[in-house]
N, C-alpha and C positions, 0 to 999 in steps of 0.2 A: 307534574311538571307542567308549568305554563307555557304559552306560546313564546313568551319573551325569552324563556330559558333556553331556547333553540338558537337564539342569536348570539353565537360564541364568538364572532369575529368583530374587530372594531376597525372601521373604514374611515376615510376622509372623502368628501365630495367636492370636487373642483368644479365650479360653475362657469359657463361660458362668458359671463360678465365680469369675472375676475374674483368673485366671492368665493370663500372656503368654509366648508361646514365640517368640523372636527368632531370626532368621538361619536360616531354613529354605530349603533350596535347592529349588526347584520350577520346573515348567513351566507357565506361565499361558496358556491357550488359551481360545478362545470356549466358554462353556458348561462348562469344566471345568479343574481344577487337578491336575498330577501331581507326586507326591513320590517320588523313586526309592529312598530308604532310610527305610522307615517302621517299622522294628522298635522304636524307642524313642519313638515319637510316639502319643499318644492324641488322636484328632480325633473330634469327635461332632457330629451334626447340630445346627444352630443355632450352632455356633462361627463366628466371623468371621475371614476371611483378610483381610490388608491388604497392598498393594504400593505402594511409592513408584517411580514410573516415572522413567526417566532424563530426561524433559523437565520434571520437577518436579511432575507431577501425582499425584494420589493415587487409588487404586482400592480399594473394599471389596467383598467377596463373602461372601454367606451361604452356609454350607454345607449343602446340602440332603441329600446322601448322601455319606458319607465315601469309600465303595467301597474298603475295604481288601482287599488280596489278599495271602495269605501267600506266603513265599519258595517258590520251586520251580524245579528245573532250573537252579540257579546264579544264578537272578534274585533279588535280594533283595526282601524284602516291600515293597509299594508301596500308596500311595493313588491312586485314580483317582476324584477328587471330582467330584460333580455340584454345581454352585454357580449362585448366582443373584446378578447384579451389583447392588448397592443404592447409594443416595445416601449421602453422609455423615450426613444427618439420619436416615435409616433405620438406619445403623449404630449411631448414638447411641442410638437408642430400643432396639435389641436389646441393647445394653451397658450400659444405664443403672445395672443393679445390680451390675456388675463392680467389684470392690474394687481393682483395679490402678490405682495412681496414678503409675505409672512415666512419665516424660516422654520423648518421642522428638524429636530434633532435627529441625526443619523440618516438624513435624507439628502437625496442628490437633486431634489427639485430645485431649478434654477431660481436666482433671485434677483437677477438684473436683466434689463431688455437685452444688452449685448450678449449676455451668457445664453438667453433663451434663444435668440437668433443664431449666434454662433454654433450652438448644439445642433440646431436644425440644419444649418448649412453643412456642418461636418457630416451629418447624416446623409444629406442629399448628394454631397460631393461637388468639387469645383465646376466640372463641366456643366452640371444640371443647373447650378446656382447662377453661373455666367449667363446661360441660354436664358433662364426664366427672366434675369434682370435686364438684359440687352433686347431680347424679343417680346417679352410679355409684360415688361415694367414691373416685374416681381409679383404679379397677381396669380401666376399659375400655382407656384409653390410657396412662396413666401407669404404674401397677403398681408392682412392687417393694416394698422394705420400707417402713415408715411415714415414714422420713426423706425418701423420694422425694416422697411426697405433701405433706409439709410443705414442701418446696422449691417444688412447684408452686403451693401457696397464696401462698408469698412472691411467687412470679412474678406471680400474679394481682394481688396488692395493689399491686405496683410498677406494673404496667400501669394499674390504676386511679387510683393517684396522679398518673401521667403525663397521663392523659386529664383528671383534675380540674384540673391545672396548665395544660393547653392550654384549657380552658373558662374558667378564671379570668383568661386574657388578653384575653377579649372584655369590654369595660366593662360593668359590671352595669347601668347606665342606659340603654345602647343597645338598642333594640329594631329589628327589620326593619320593622315597621309601627308607627307612632307610636300610643300608647295613646290620644291624642287624637283620631286618626282612628277608631279603634275606638269610641270613645265616640260620635263623631258618627254613625257606622253604626247604633248601638244606638238612637240617638234618633229616627231615621227613623220615621216612621208612614204606612205605604202600604198602600192597599187593593188594589193591583195585584200586588205582589211580596212574598214572605216573604224577609226578609234573614237569617234564622236560619242557613242553610248558609253563606252568604258571610262571615258574621262568624265562625263557627266555622273556616272555611278560614284566615282571617287570624290567629286566635288560635293555630291549630296551625303556621302558618308562623313565628310568633314563637317558639313552643316549640322547633320543629326547629331554626331558626337559632341560638338561644340554647345548644342542646345539641350544636352542631357535626353535626347530621345533614343533611349537604348534599344527599344524595339526596332526603331528605324535603322540604327547602325547594324544590328544583327542581320536584318532581313536584307539591307542593301549588300552587306559583305557576302552573304550567301548568293544574292544575284551575280556578284562579280565573279564568283567560283564557277557558276554556271554559264557565265558569258564568254570567258577566255579559252577554254579548251582548244577550239580551232587554231589558235595562234601557235599551238604546240603540236598542231597536226594530230589532235586526239578528239574522241568523241564526248568524253566526261573528265571531270576534274580527278576522279579516282584514277584514270588512266594517265593523266598528267603527273600525279604523285607517284605512281609506280613505274612509269616507263620513260620519262623524259630524262635525257642523259645530262643532269645538271650537278652530278656529284652526290655524294652520300649526304651531307648537310642539307643540300637542297631538297632531296628527297624526303628526308625525315622531316623537316619543316612543312613541306606539302602535305604529308601525310597528317600532320598535326591540323593544317586547315581542313583538310577532307574528313577527319575523324572527329575532331572536336569542334571547330568553328561551324561547319556545315550542319552538325547535329544540333547546335543550339539555335542556329536560324531555322532549321526544319520545325523545331519545337515551339519556336515563336509563331511561325506560319500555320501550323497544322493542328496545335493543341485546342481543343474546343473549351468552351466556357466550363467552369469548374465552380464549386461550392465556395472554394477559398483559393486566393492566388497570392504569389509573392513576386513583386515586380523585379526585372533584372536591374543589376547595377552596371555602371561603366566598365568595372573589372571583369564582369561576364563577357562583354562583347569586345574588349580591347584585345584585338590581335594584330596591333600596329606592326611590330617587327616581322611577323610571318608575312603580313600583307605586302610590307615593303620589300622583302625578298622576291616576293612573286611578281611585283611590278618591276624590279630591276632586271630579272631575268627576261620579262616580256620586251623591255627596252633594249636589252643586249641583243636578243634574237631578231629584233625587228630593225636594226640598223643596216 
C-alpha cells in the first residue's frame, strides 16, 4: 500500500484570498489533516478546509498550522496540518471577504455577499451586530471591505422593520392597564400611602407590553404584587389573596396572580443562563383582567 492510498478523504480548501482548491485527496483525523502530495499546493494559516461526509454532513476546519514537510527519502512533500473544527457560522465569518462565488452541489456555502454577511449577523445576534456597527464601525465582528459593513447595515434595518411590523400587529388603542384605571389611581388622595411608585410601575408595564418587552412586563407585574400588600394591611401578596374580604371571585383571582403570575415573574428573574432558551410570548405575561381587578379593589378601599 502506497502513501497515497491512505488519503481516503476528498476535501476542498478555501483560501483567504477567495480562491478555492477542489478535490484534494487527504486523510482527515482528529486534530489534524494529512495531504500526501503537497508539492503543488499552497496552504496557509487561516485557510479553511471543507469535507462533505458520506452521511451527508458537512465539516469545516480552520487551519492553524499547515505543517509543510519537504520531500525526502522517496516520500513526497506532505502537509501534516494542525486544525480546529469550526461551525458553519464560524466558517462563514472567516470567509466573508472571500471573492469565490462558485457553487458546490448539496452545499450550504453562501454565494452572495448579502448571504454571507446575513448568515454572520444571524449567528452573532441583533444586539452584538448593532453594538459593533455603532461603536466600532463594524470592525470588531463584521470586518472586511466597506461592502460587508453596508450589508450589515441592511441586515440591521431589515430586523428593525420586522420588529416594527410585529409591534404594529398589537392594536394601538389596547393597553395592558386601562388608562382610566391609571387616572383613578392618580386621583387618590391618601395621607397613609404614596401612590407615586405604584402609578409608575403601572405606566412602565404599559410601555413594556406595548413594545413587546415580555420579560419587562412579567418582572414589573411581579413588582406590583410585592408593592401593594400594605394597602390591604397585609405583609405579603399571599396574605392578600387568602385574607382580604373581597369576596370569593376576588380571592380566586388574586390566588391566580399569586400562584401563576408571580411564579412566571420569579422564573424570569431568578432562572440562570442555560444551554437553550425559549423566549416568553405576550400571552405568557398577559394578566390584564386579574391586574385590573386588583387595581379596582385598591381604588375602592383607598377612597
